ZALO-901352 format. One record per atom (N, C-alpha, C): residue in three letters; residue number from 1; x, z, y; atom name. Coordinates in nm, 4 decimals, padded with zeros to 6 digits. Layout:
BEGIN
NODE rest  nr       xx       zz       yy atom
NODE  ALA NUM        X        Z        Y   CA
...
% end
This chain:
BEGIN
NODE rest  nr       xx       zz       yy atom
NODE  UNK   1  00.0841  00.0000 -00.1203    N
NODE  UNK   1  00.0000  00.0000  00.0000   CA
NODE  UNK   1  00.0870  00.0000  00.1245    C
NODE  UNK   2  00.1918  00.0806  00.1221    N
NODE  UNK   2  00.2790  00.0879  00.2409   CA
NODE  UNK   2  00.3471 -00.0468  00.2652    C
NODE  UNK   3  00.3813 -00.1169  00.1562    N
NODE  UNK   3  00.4467 -00.2474  00.1724   CA
NODE  UNK   3  00.3508 -00.3454  00.2408    C
NODE  UNK   4  00.2225 -00.3392  00.2029    N
NODE  UNK   4  00.1238 -00.4276  00.2639   CA
NODE  UNK   4  00.1156 -00.4006  00.4140    C
NODE  UNK   5  00.1156 -00.2726  00.4526    N
NODE  UNK   5  00.1065 -00.2392  00.5946   CA
NODE  UNK   5  00.2314 -00.2823  00.6689    C
NODE  UNK   6  00.3471 -00.2689  00.6061    N
NODE  UNK   6  00.4717 -00.3096  00.6731   CA
NODE  UNK   6  00.4700 -00.4600  00.6979    C
NODE  UNK   7  00.4231 -00.5372  00.6002    N
NODE  UNK   7  00.4145 -00.6830  00.6170   CA
NODE  UNK   7  00.3111 -00.7168  00.7236    C
NODE  UNK   8  00.1973 -00.6463  00.7215    N
NODE  UNK   8  00.0906 -00.6734  00.8183   CA
NODE  UNK   8  00.1373 -00.6465  00.9601    C
NODE  UNK   9  00.2008 -00.5306  00.9815    N
NODE  UNK   9  00.2452 -00.4961  01.1161   CA
NODE  UNK   9  00.3589 -00.5857  01.1633    C
NODE  UNK  10  00.4496 -00.6225  01.0734    N
NODE  UNK  10  00.5599 -00.7112  01.1130   CA
NODE  UNK  10  00.5049 -00.8482  01.1522    C
NODE  UNK  11  00.4048 -00.8959  01.0779    N
NODE  UNK  11  00.3447 -01.0256  01.1103   CA
NODE  UNK  11  00.2715 -01.0170  01.2441    C
NODE  UNK  12  00.1952 -00.9112  01.2653    N
NODE  UNK  12  00.1221 -00.8953  01.3919   CA
NODE  UNK  12  00.2204 -00.8871  01.5078    C
NODE  UNK  13  00.3319 -00.8150  01.4880    N
NODE  UNK  13  00.4326 -00.8030  01.5946   CA
NODE  UNK  13  00.4940 -00.9390  01.6252    C
NODE  UNK  14  00.5252 -01.0154  01.5222    N
NODE  UNK  14  00.5842 -01.1485  01.5431   CA
NODE  UNK  14  00.4861 -01.2396  01.6163    C
NODE  UNK  15  00.3582 -01.2352  01.5778    N
NODE  UNK  15  00.2589 -01.3190  01.6446   CA
NODE  UNK  15  00.2470 -01.2801  01.7914    C
NODE  UNK  16  00.2508 -01.1493  01.8205    N
NODE  UNK  16  00.2416 -01.1031  01.9595   CA
NODE  UNK  16  00.3605 -01.1534  02.0398    C
NODE  UNK  17  00.4797 -01.1469  01.9803    N
NODE  UNK  17  00.6000 -01.1941  02.0502   CA
NODE  UNK  17  00.5899 -01.3448  02.0777    C
NODE  UNK  18  00.5401 -01.4206  01.9808    N
NODE  UNK  18  00.5264 -01.5658  01.9980   CA
NODE  UNK  18  00.4264 -01.5954  02.1096    C
NODE  UNK  19  00.3161 -01.5207  02.1126    N
NODE  UNK  19  00.2163 -01.5425  02.2171   CA
NODE  UNK  19  00.2742 -01.5100  02.3536    C
NODE  UNK  20  00.3531 -01.4023  02.3624    N
NODE  UNK  20  00.4138 -01.3652  02.4905   CA
NODE  UNK  20  00.5114 -01.4730  02.5357    C
NODE  UNK  21  00.5924 -01.5236  02.4429    N
NODE  UNK  21  00.6883 -01.6299  02.4786   CA
NODE  UNK  21  00.6144 -01.7554  02.5212    C
NODE  UNK  22  00.5068 -01.7898  02.4506    N
NODE  UNK  22  00.4297 -01.9088  02.4847   CA
NODE  UNK  22  00.3675 -01.8962  02.6232    C
NODE  UNK  23  00.3116 -01.7791  02.6547    N
NODE  UNK  23  00.2496 -01.7598  02.7859   CA
NODE  UNK  23  00.3559 -01.7638  02.8953    C
NODE  UNK  24  00.4763 -01.7134  02.8652    N
NODE  UNK  24  00.5838 -01.7163  02.9651   CA
NODE  UNK  24  00.6282 -01.8590  02.9931    C
NODE  UNK  25  00.6335 -01.9424  02.8871    N
NODE  UNK  25  00.6746 -02.0815  02.9069   CA
NODE  UNK  25  00.5707 -02.1567  02.9891    C
NODE  UNK  26  00.4436 -02.1243  02.9719    N
NODE  UNK  26  00.3389 -02.1910  03.0491   CA
NODE  UNK  26  00.3458 -02.1438  03.1944    C
% end
């Protein structure tokens, strides 16, 4: 269960970073 949460949070964090970079480029 903990592994699932670690993967989920890491993916959510990466998506947030990508969105922030994309908004900055725009």
